[in-house]
N, C-alpha and C positions, 0 to 999 in steps of 0.2 A: 505493500500501501505507499502510496506516496501523495502528501502532502505539499502543497505550493501556498506561502502565507506570508506578508507581508508584516514585521514587528517594529509597530510606532513606539514612539516615547510613553504615550497615553498607557499600551499595553503594559510596557515594564514599569512603568508608574501603579495602576492597578495590582500588577503582580504583586509588589514590596507593599502595598495598603492590603492587598488579602492577607501574606504573609503575616505583618505585625498583626492585625485583627483575630489570626489564627494560630498564635504562637503563642507558648505559656509567656517566653519573657516579655513579649510585646502587652499583652493585658497583664501582667505584673507591674510593667514602667508606666504604665495608663493607671493604673488603679492606685500607684503609692503618688505620682504626681497629683492624681485628681483629690485624693483624698488627705495626703499629708500636707499640702500647699493650705489649707482652710483651717488645719488644727493649728500650723503655724501663724495664720492670721489673727486666730482668737488668742496664741501666746502673746503677741504683739499688742494687740488691745489691752491686757492686762499689764505688762510691762510700762507701755506708755502712760497708760490711767497712773501707775506709780509713781513712776518718774516727772510727771508734768504736772497732777495732782488733779485732773481731769475727773469726774466722778467715771465708772469703769462701764455702767448701763448705757450711757451713749454711746460711748465707744465700741461695746461689747455688739450693741444691735446693728451698727454701721457694719462691723467687721464679720458679723454673721450672716447680713444682707451680700455682701462681696463675696462668702464665703458659699454662699447657696449660688447665686451665678457663677462661680467657678465650676461648682460640681457640674451645676447644668451645661454649660458650654466650652469646659475643657476638652472633653473628648473632640469634639470638631475642630479646634484648633488642632490639636495633637495630630489629627490626621492630617490635616490640612501642611502641618508642619514636616512630617513624612514623606508627602509629595510633592513638598519645594525643595525639600533636601537632595530627595531622589533626582529630581530636574536639577540640581546643581551640580552633583556627582556624574550625571551622564554629559553634563556641558564640560567640566572640567578634565576630562582626561581620553584616552584614546580608546574607543569605542568601537571599531574597525569588527564589523561582523557580529554586534550585538542586535542593531535594529536596522531595519532595512528586509529584503528580499530573502527568504530562506525557502531552502528545500528540502524535506524532512522524508526520509525514506523511512519506511517501518518494517522490518523484515523479522523473520524466525528468532533471529540472533540477537536483535537490538533494533538501535535508532542510529541512521548518518544524519547529522544535521551540515549542510553544506548552505554556507553564505558567500557574499562576493570575497571574501578577505581568510575563511578559514572553513576547516571542515571539522567537525567532531564526530567520534562515535562511542556510543554505549551501550554495554549489554544489557540485557532486561535486567541482570542480577544488580546491575549499576543506578538502574530505578528505584529509589528507595521508598517513594510514596508516589502515588497518584491522587490527585483532588481535583476538584472542577467546583466553577461558581456558573452564573448564569451566560456569563459571556465565554470563559478561558478553559481549556484544561491545563493542569501543568502537572508535570511528569519532574517530579524532585530526583536531581543527581546531587546533592548534598542537604544538609538541614538547612541551607538558606538560598540555594538556586535551583533553578528549575528549567525546564523546555516551556514555554510559554507557547500554547497552542491557541490563536484565538477562531473561536467556535465561526464566526461569520466568514471565515474562509474555506470551512470545511464543508464538503458537501452530504455527507451522510456521519451526521453527528454521534448518533446512537449507535452503528457497526462500529465509528471506532472506539466509541466507547469500550463496547462489548469486547471487541478485540484487547484493548489494553488491557482491560480488566484479565481474560482468559492468561496473558502472557504475565501478569505479576504474580496470581495464583500458582502457578507452575514450579 
């Protein structure tokens, strides 16, 4: 089976967002930043009230409102930060073969991915996980990298899904 596809910057950003949203480390970082910062706000209110002589209750209410807003809106900021940083990393280095046109041969032995600058081969035993969302298949070849297959470029999505799953079960 062969798949020709064009991997865009948006596709790569979407992979990074998917990965962070579905990784234990990404979720832990989000939770720590989301909930520890408001606690820090409350501690600052208490310390500031002691040092300045301002009553604690008005400061507490102000910082509590800030904390609630932080908890509500921080995830959106966190994920937009991931997208921005991914964009910056793509632009800062040589990424020949990462984005652009790809030709993926799916064989009995594994995958052969060919782009304008490189060719990579991986056996089925080198694919550690197979994940998907509404728009992509992700064939992980390490804990942080994967072959990204946009479903928009695949004619028989269900057939490809079943074929890959049978290869990874063996």
